[in-house]
Structure formats: structure tokens, C-alpha cells
N, C-alpha and C positions, 0 to 999 in steps of 0.2 A: 432716380436710383435704378441700377441695373439688377435684374433678376434672371438667373440662368435656370432653364428647365431642360434636362436631358430626357430623351424618349418623348419629345414633344409631339411626335406624330402618333404616339400610342394613346390608348384610351384615357388613362388618368392624367398623363402629362398634358395632352391636348385640353382636357376639361379644366384643369387648373389654370393653364395659360389663358383660356377663354374667360374664366372667372376673374382673374386679375385684370385683364384688359378691359373688362366691362366695369369692374367695381373700384379698382385702384389706379386712377389716372396718373399717379406720380411714378408708377413703375414702368420701366422699359424692359420688355420681355425678350430675352435671347433664347432661342430654341435650338437644340441639337437633336438630330436623328439621322439614321443612315438608311431608312426605308427597308429594313430587313424583310425578307419575303416569307416569314413564318406564317403570316396571313396576308390577305389582300393588300398589295402595295397601293392599288388605286384608292382604297378606302383611306389609307394613311395620307395620301396626297390630297384627297378631298378634305380631310381635317385641316391640313396645312393651308389649303386655299381659303378656308373659313377664317383662319387666324390672320392671314395676310391682308384681310380687309381692314385691319387695325394698323394705324400708322406707327404705333409704338411696339410693333412686333418685328423681330429680325430672325430669319431662319438660316441655319448653317447645316449643310449636309456633311456630317462627320461621324466616323465610327469610333466609339469610345475605347475600342481595343487598340487603336492606332496611337500609341503613346506619343510619338513625335508630333503628329498633327494636333493632338489635344494640348500638348505643351505650347505649341505655337499659337493656338487659338487663345489660350489664357494670357499670353504676353500682353502687358500694358492694359489689362482689363481688371477692373475692381468690381466684383459682384457683391451687392448688399446681402442677397440670399441665393443659395443654390438648392435646387430640388433635383435630386438624382433618381429619376424614375426609369431610365434606360435599363433594360434587362431582357434576357431570354426567358419568356414566360411559357406556361403550359406544363402539364404534368406528364401526359402520355408521350409527348415528344422526347422526353428524357431517355426513353428506351433506345432511340435511334441516334441521337446526337448529344451524348453526355458531355463531350469535350466542349461543345458550343456553350453549354451552361457555365462551365468552369471559366472559360476565357471571357465571356461577356459579363457574367454576374460578379465574378471575383476580381479578375484583372481590370475589368472596366471600372469598377468602383475605386480600386487602388490608383488607377491612372487619373481619375477626376480628383481624388483627394490629394495626390501628390502635386498635381498642377495648380490647385487652388492654394497651396502653401505659400506661393509667391506673395499672395495678398488674400489672406483668409476672410471668408464672408462672416457676417454677424451670426448667421444661422445656416447650417447645412442639414437639409432634410433628405432622407433616403428611404426607399421602399423596401420593407421587409414583407413578411407574408404570414397569414394564419396557418399555412401549411406546415410551419415548423412544429406545431403542436401534435400533428399526426392524430392517431386515434386515442382519445381520452375516455376516462370512465366517469368523471365528474364535471359538471358544467354549472355556470359559465366559467370558462378558463380565464384566469388572471395572467398578467404579464409575467408573473413569477413562476408560472407552471413549468414543469420540466419538459424539455423538448423531446419529441419522438418522431423524427422525420421518416417518411415512407418512400421518398424518391430523391433524385439528385437535385431537382429544383429546390426543394425544401432545405436540403443540406447546404446549398450555396447561400441561401438566405440566412441560415444560422452563422455561416462563416462571415457574411456581410456584417452581422451584428458584432462579431468578435473583432473584426478589422476596425469597425467604427469605434469600438471601445478603446482599442489600442491608440488610434489616432487622436481621440479626444484627450487621453491622458498624456501621451508623449508630445503631441504638438499643440496642446491647449486649444483645440477647436471645439466649439459647441455643436453637437450633433443630435438630431432627433430621428429615431427609427419608427416607421409606421407599419404596423402589422395589419395589412388590409384583409378584410373578410369579404369574399364573393361580391365584388362591386359590380353593379349592373346599371343600365340606363341608356340614355341617348348617346350615340357615338361609341357604343360598346364594342367589345371584341367578338368577332364572328365565330371564334373557336369555343366560346363559352355557351353554357346550357341555353340561356334564353334566346340569344340570337341564332343559334343553331336550330332551335325549334321553330323560330319565326321563319327562317329560310325554308324549312321543310313545309311549313304551312302555306307559304306563297308559291313554292315550286311543285307542290303536291308529291314531294319525295318522302321516303320512309324516314321517320325519326327513331333512332335506336336509343331506347330508354335503359340506361344502366341501372342495375340493381332493382329493377321493377319500380323505380321512382321512389324508393324508400330512403334515399339520402336526405339528410336535413342540412340546410345551408343557412348561414347567418347573412342573408341578402342585405346589402347596404347600398342605398341609392347614390348615384354619382353626385347629384346635387348636394346631398348631405356631406359627402366626402370633401368636396371642394370648399364648401362653406366652413366646415370644421378646420381644415388646413389653414384657410385664410385667417380665421380667428386666432388659431394657435400661434401663428408667426407674427401677428400684428398686436398681440397683447403682451404685457410684461408679466412674466411669471418666473419664479426662481426654480431652477432645476440643476441637477448635476451636469457636468460637461457632456454626458451622454444619457439621453432619456428615451425610453421605448414606450410606445402606446399601442394598445389595440384600437383599431378604427373600425367600428362595427355598429350595427343597430341593436345588437343583442336580442334579436327576435328571430330565432331559427324557424324555418318553414320547410316542409317536405317538397320535393320536386313534383310529386304527383298531385299535391294540393294546387300548385301553380298551374300544372297542366289542366286540371279540372276547371280552374277559373277561366283559362284561355278558351277551352272548348265550349264552355257555357256561354261565354261572351262573344266569341268570334267564329266558332265553327270547329268541325272535326279536323283532327290531325291523324295521319297514317302512322301509327306507333307500333314498333316491334320491341318487345321487352327482351333484354339480354342480361346475362349474369354480371355480378359486380366485378369491376376491374380492381385488381389487388393493389394498384397504385393510388387508388382513391381512399379518402377517409370517409367514414360513414356519417359523421356529424361534425359541424362546426358551430360553435356558440361562444362568443367572446364576452368577457366582462368589460364594458366600456366606461366604467365609473371614473377612471383616472382622467381620461380626456374630456369627458362631459363636465366634470367638476371644474376643470380649468377653463374650458371654453364657454361654459354655461349653455351648451347646446343640448337641448332635450327633445325637441320635437322632430322626430325622424319621419321620413316619408312613409305613408301607408303603402304596403306592397302592391295592392291592387291598382292604386293610382299610379305608382311607379311603373308598373307593367303597361298600363294604358298610355302613359307618356312615351314609353319606349316603342310601343306598337305604332303610335301615330307618327313618330319620327321615322321609323323604319319604312312605313308606307309612303310618307311624304318624299323621302330621298331615294326611294326604290333601292334600298340597301341589298335586297336579294339579288341584284344584278352584279354586285361586287364580288 
């Protein structure tokens, strides 16, 4: 059975592809990516080189905003499942390239959805984000919580959910939206907190700590994320044509707590504290009961062990060079 993953050179796309290739031998994984230079292209290529070790992986260098090429790619292909994780990520980047978020995140999704109408998959899973909640007053937030986006990225993810709702009703496609909460771990994104800090640790550069480290994040280990997704799409459960889930550990922790753990275990980091960026939310904390009840997944990775795993991977592959 053929499975398509867009954004396969990205953090979550790569990790899910790797999980399927290791655990589900019956799936043939087709991966799309265009090696966008938002962060290290060499790191993305390194991820793909890890996947090409598997015989059942096929890679295609394609831009999801190129409607003609996407339509041609889908011709005569029947995908059992589609995971649409290709997107322009990042919050601060929205200040400088807002149009890129619109074209990639909105038109990119529409292009993939339109193309798959030729032969709809059994399940279409797409990436949403916890950023759609913005700053909230009560926690943990449930999927029904009112949206309060603080940046263009979050706004595009809200529009993604609205587009998915329309396609599910009008074209009778089953869609699942996953609101990811601060995913971390091996093969992570170098623009995110943990890997940025690890790079400063290894290169002896200054780490700029936003809001004095008082932010709280619902850190969710990549191994938990991929296992939950694999369970979710391989079990039979009844749901409406469009279902949205929070995907999180539901265990928020402050950034300064993580920093203190790393300093205690590995050594000092040159830290400069700066004021809060107004594009950032102060706290994320999701209610994960919907997805854990369906998947029966309860045992999430301990944050300290998850950091150790990330640290060991970072050192082994010398990621600070990327």
C-alpha cells in the first residue's frame, strides 16, 4: 500500500516516514519535499539520506505550490493514506515573509487536496498547530477552545482547518487535523528552542533567552508523536468526516527549568536574557484526552530522558556543523 508524506525532509515528516519504514513493512512510502532554505538544507538532505536506506522509500523533489507538477505527480497513483506536513513553519519569520506562509500553507494544502480527488485516500492527515490558541487564561485547552492567533503562521493553520472542513463535507473525504504542541527530539528543527540552545552550547556562542525563560511549553517528544499517529491511522474508530486532535504530552514545563537541567548535567551555557517577543504566546498546555482515549497511548516520554536522547543524537551526528 502506498503512503504519501509531504514535507518528508522536515522534522515530523521525516520522523513519521522513518517510523512507518521500520514498523509497517506493508507500506511503500512516497516522500515529497522541495528542500526549502528556511533552515539548513544540508540537515534536510541528511534526513533524506537516512530514509533512502530503506528499499520501500521513494523521494520526489517537488514544490507543493506548483499546482501543475503536483497534479502530474498524482496521475495514476492511488495512495492509501496521505500525510500533509509540508508547510512554512516558524513564528518570527512571519514578520519578513508573510506571503510565503499564505502561498505554502494555504495554496499548498489546496493543491494537494485537489490533486488527490482523482483517487481519494482512505485517510488524509494534515498538520495544524497549537499556535492557533494564542494566549489563553484557562488550561489545559481542549480542541473546542476559541482560537486567538497572534501571528500569520497561526492564522494560516486556522484557515487550513476551515479548508479541510469544507473538503470533507463537499468532497466526502475523511480528514484528520493534528494540532502539534512544541515537538522536540532527535532530528529536530534547528530554529527551535532546544536545538538552538544545544548549538550555542557546542559553539560557545551566546544564547538569547526570550522572556527570561518564563515561557511554559507543552513539550512533546517526537517518538511519542510518531507512535500516536501510527496507532491513530491503523486502528478503526468512528469519527466525523473531519476530526481535529490536540497532540501533546499535556505536561507544560518552563524553558528555564530545561536550561537548569542542561547546565546541571552538561555544563554552562552563555545566556543573555531578553524581553518577551510579542509574537510568542506565554504558555501552551493542551488537553490530550481525545487522542489518548482513542489510541490508548498514555506513557509519554519523561522530559529529562527526552533531552538526553536529543543531546546524544546531536553530539553523535555533529548537528552543530549544519
